[in-house]
Structures are given as C-alpha cells and as structure tokens.
C-alpha positions as CSV (number, residue, x, y, z in Angstrom):
1,M,12.1,71.3,9.3
2,K,15.3,73.0,10.3
3,K,14.2,76.3,8.9
4,A,11.0,76.0,11.0
5,L,13.1,75.3,14.1
6,V,15.3,78.4,13.5
7,G,12.1,80.4,12.9
8,L,10.6,79.1,16.2
9,M,13.8,80.0,18.0
10,A,13.7,83.5,16.6
11,L,10.1,83.8,17.6
12,G,11.1,82.9,21.1
13,L,13.5,85.8,21.2
14,V,10.8,88.1,19.8
15,L,8.4,86.9,22.5
16,A,11.1,87.3,25.2
17,F,11.4,91.0,24.2
18,S,7.7,91.4,23.5
19,G,7.7,95.0,24.7
20,V,10.1,95.8,21.9
21,S,8.4,94.3,18.9
22,L,4.9,93.1,19.7
23,A,3.8,96.5,20.9
24,G,5.0,98.0,17.6
25,D,7.4,100.3,19.4
26,D,10.6,100.8,17.6
27,A,12.4,102.3,20.5
28,P,15.8,100.7,21.1
29,A,16.1,98.3,24.0
30,V,19.2,97.1,25.8
31,I,19.9,93.4,24.9
32,K,22.6,91.4,26.6
33,G,24.0,88.3,25.0
34,E,26.9,86.7,23.2
35,A,27.9,87.6,19.6
36,G,29.7,85.4,17.1
37,C,29.2,83.6,13.8
38,F,25.8,82.1,13.0
39,K,27.5,79.0,11.5
40,C,31.0,78.8,13.0
41,C,30.3,79.8,16.6
42,F,26.7,78.8,17.2
43,K,26.7,75.8,14.9
44,V,23.4,76.5,13.2
45,E,23.0,73.8,10.5
46,N,22.7,74.7,6.9
47,A,23.5,78.3,7.6
48,E,26.0,80.6,6.0
49,C,28.6,82.6,8.0
50,A,27.0,85.8,9.3
51,A,27.1,87.9,12.5
52,A,24.7,86.6,15.1
53,V,23.7,87.1,18.7
54,K,22.6,84.5,21.3
55,V,20.3,85.6,24.0
56,D,19.4,82.8,26.5
57,D,18.9,79.8,24.1
58,T,17.9,81.8,21.0
59,V,20.2,82.7,18.2
60,C,19.3,85.6,15.8
61,L,21.1,87.4,13.0
62,L,22.8,90.6,14.1
63,K,22.6,93.5,11.7
64,A,23.6,97.2,11.9
65,S,20.9,99.8,11.7
66,E,21.2,102.9,9.4
67,K,22.0,104.9,12.5
68,A,24.9,102.7,13.6
69,S,28.4,104.2,13.7
70,D,31.2,102.9,11.5
71,A,32.8,101.4,14.6
72,T,29.6,99.5,15.4
73,K,29.4,98.3,11.7
74,E,33.0,97.1,11.8
75,L,32.4,95.3,15.1
76,I,29.3,93.5,13.8
77,A,31.3,92.5,10.6
78,S,34.1,91.1,12.8
79,F,31.7,88.5,14.2
80,K,31.2,86.8,10.8
81,G,33.4,83.8,10.8
82,A,34.3,84.1,14.5
83,A,34.7,80.7,16.2
84,K,34.5,82.1,19.7
85,A,31.6,84.1,21.2
86,A,32.1,87.5,22.8
87,K,29.8,89.0,25.5
88,V,28.1,92.1,24.2
89,V,25.5,94.7,25.1
90,I,23.4,95.8,22.2
91,K,21.2,98.9,21.9
92,G,18.7,98.0,19.2
93,V,15.4,96.3,18.3
94,V,14.3,92.8,17.4
95,K,12.8,92.8,13.9
96,D,12.2,90.2,11.3
97,K,14.1,87.4,13.1
98,A,17.1,89.6,13.6
99,V,18.5,92.1,16.1
100,I,19.0,95.5,14.4
101,A,21.6,97.3,16.4
102,D,22.2,101.0,16.8
103,E,25.2,100.3,19.1
104,V,27.2,97.2,20.0
105,K,29.8,97.1,22.8
106,K,31.9,94.2,23.9
107,V,31.7,93.5,27.6
108,E,35.2,93.3,29.2
109,E,35.6,90.1,31.2
110,K,37.3,90.4,34.5
111,K,40.2,88.0,34.9
112,E,40.6,86.4,38.3
113,E,44.0,86.4,39.9
C-alpha cells in the first residue's frame, strides 16, 4: 500500500510536468523545489537514505544525468542523509519516478534584517 502511495505521488509529479515526460520530449525543463534526503528530510516510510526533491506535495528521487558536472554530482550526493531541505533549481527531466538532473543549483535565501 505504501509503495502504491509513493508511486501515485510520483505520478502526480509526472503529470504536473506533463510537457516534459508525457510528450516523450527529453528536453530538460527548469524544476523548482526543495532537495533533501528521501528518508531523513521528507520522512518517506520504509525508504532508504537517498537524494530526493520535493515539488509541491510530491517527493521524487533525485539523480544526476550522464551529462551532469562533478559539482552537480557532489551536490546531489550531499542531499543523502540531510535532515534539512534546501531550495534548489534543477535543469532536468522527470523519468521513471525520478528527476534526472543535468544541473542543480541551491537558491540563496535572503536574510531579513
């Protein structure tokens, strides 16, 4: 039942970005969300620690593409085990219940004085 729920949540993300995946177009899109650990940060039950991204109410795994730079791969790896989410902008595609990222950048939060 829990796997079905996670699958439905991933499907929601795919449908939200239907222009990216349903049209069969593998052109990268800009995805804004929060990145962290699938288990530790987003509290997905019966999950292992892994990099994940939350867009609206949907949490998907976050993986680096073959084209991703070493810096992007290191940033994605740093989200595994992270207890706190970081705002990110991702250039990538939604595929197989995961976001495959060519580029990931943290969004700097402005501190109010």
